[in-house]
N, C-alpha and C positions, 0 to 999 in steps of 0.2 A: 313696519312690514306689509303689508297692505300695497303699497308702492310695488316694494322690488315685486307681490306674487305677480299685482297686473303688469310691471313688464315681464316677463315671464313668460304671461298665459299670451297678449299681444307679440313677444318674440317667437312662441312657440306654433301660435296658430298662422304667423308674419310665414315661416319657415315652410309650417305644411304647404300652405297656399301655396306658397311658389315650386315647392315638390310636386305639387300634382296639378299645376300647371308643368313644370317642362314637362309630365309624361300622363295626361291629359289627353294626346293626339297620336297615344301609340295602342295600337292593336296586336292580337300575339300571332302568331303565325311560323310560319319555315319559309326554310327555300331548298331546294336541293341542286348539289352542283355536277359541273358534268363529271366528278369522280365518285358520284353517284351517293355523295356524302348530305344527309343531314342535319342542317343547321336552325333551330329552331332558336323564338328568339323574338322579336317588336319586333313591328311596320308603324313608321308615320302613318297618319290617315290618311286618302286620298290622295297616290300617289300622281294621279292626274291624267288623263287623258294619253294614252303614246307613251306615256313615260319607258323613255331608254335604260334609267337607274332607278335606283330607291333606298332609300334611306332605312337601315337596320341597324338594330341594336341586340345584341347577341347573347344569349345567357341572361342575368338579373335585368335590372332596371336603371342601373345604375354604371352599368357599364357603357362604354367608346359609342358613341353612333357614327357607322359608316358607309361611307355611299357605293352599293355594290351592287356591278356594271346586269343589264339583267344577259347579256350573252356569254359571263360566269354559270349560267343558272340553267337548270333542265328545269325547271319547274318553282312554284310556289304558291303555295297557302298565305293571304293576306287578310284574315280575318273571315270571313265567310265568301270570301272570294277566291276563286284557284283559276290562276294562270297557268297555261303552258308560251314556251321558251321558242317557237316557230319560226325557220327559217326558211327564208322564200322571196318569189318576186308576185307584187303585189300590184294590183294597179289601181290606178292613182286618178283612173277618169272620173267625172262628176261634172252632172249641171248646177249651176246655179241655182239654189231652191226662190230666191226672186224674180229672176229675168232668166226665166225658162228659153230662152233664148241660146246661151254663152253656155259653151262648154268647155272645160276645162282640163288640158294635159289631156287633150285625146291621143290615145295610142300609147299614155306613155306608163312605166309599170318603174317599181322598186324597190330592192333586192337589200334586202338584212335581216337582225334579229327584231320579234316584235315579240311583246307579250299577249296574246289573245284571254279574251276570259270566258270563261265558262260560261252561257248562258240557260244552256238545255243540258241535261244528261238523258240519254233514252237508255233504251235497251237497243235496237238496231242502231243507235249513233247517236250524234253530237255533235250542238250548234257550236261554237264558238267566237266572239266578234272581238274586236279591235276599232279603236275610230279617232282618225289621221282630222283630213279636209270632207271627210266623208265615211260611214259607217260602210267598215267591211266583214264581211260574213264566212265564217269556215265550218266546213262540216267533217265529222269525223268518223271513219268508219274502219274496222279490223285494224287499229291500230295505222293509221294514211289518212292523215291531212289535207284536205285543199281546200283554197278560198272558193267561192261561189263567184262568179263572175258576170259584171257587166260589162256594157260594150257598146259605141255609140259612130255616129258616121254620118258627118253635112248633107243632106241634101244636096243633090247639084242639078242645073238645070232640068235634066230629065227628069229630075224626082217635082221637082217645081210645077211642073208645066199642066198637070190633069188641073190643078188646084186654081179656081178663079177667084178665089181673095183667100188670104193666109197662109198661104203657101209654107207645109213643114220648115224649118232651119235643121233639123236634126231625126236622123233614127234611133229608135231604142233596140235594143238586139239584148233579148232575155237569155244570156248565155248559160247562169247559173239552173235553168229551167230543165238542158237537155242534162246537167249536171247529175239531178237530183231525180230523173227518170233513169242514169245510169249505175252512179250509186245502190240510190234502194229500190229500184226494176223488179229485181228477183226475189222482193219482204215485201214487194205492195199491193194490192187486192185491187181492184177496177176504180173506187171510187176514191182512193189515195190516190193514181195519180189521173185523174181527172179532175182535183186540187192543183195539180201544178199547172195545168195550162191557164189560171188564170194568177199565179202567184208573184204576190209582188215584193221586191226587193225589201222587206223588212223583218224586223224578227217575229214579229203578230205572225205574219202568211209562213214565214218559213219554219217556227216552233210548232203550228199547228200541224203541219204536213207528219212532222217525222214524232209529233204523240200520237195521230193518229193511225200512224204506219205502228205504232208500241200494243196499239187496242188492238190495231188489224190483228200482227202477229199473237198479243195475250189469248184473244180470240178461238184463233185455229187450234192451239194446244190446248 
């Protein structure tokens, strides 16, 4: 009898562990399709950077898992991560982190659907991030989203001529600073506009500008 009970206990424990193992990488959420329907269920954790599909199990934990294409969705909430599905042309240019003299995909753009993740929700604007070969940042104001852009151009002979030593290989153009002034300039004070002048193309600096603008708006009320 003890042997039977022991075997039953081991079987129950194994089955429970198996079920747990099957479901432990699932997190709750939902996605909204193009018809406006909200489908609740569970996502697989860590869909990965720049995902074009995601694994989703609608309804209960015991249902079948589907591969959902992002171009069939408007938005999705995967655990605590909120994504909007954005369609447009994004810049592909970037400098090599280890060899800054090398520029890849200069003047190159890619068109398609991508899941942009909400990185900061503000009063005046929202910031989103997306990563493929590099980080891309997007700003949303008045329900309009656009990518914050950077550009490079290779230095020509006349650019290099004034330098006696180590002439530049390329020049960096921070287009995103002009975009920030255009998009947020009407709700900014002088201090907030001054931050844009030296704003780096990274989430810390971009978030600080939107956060400081929010604080400025609150103070004005």
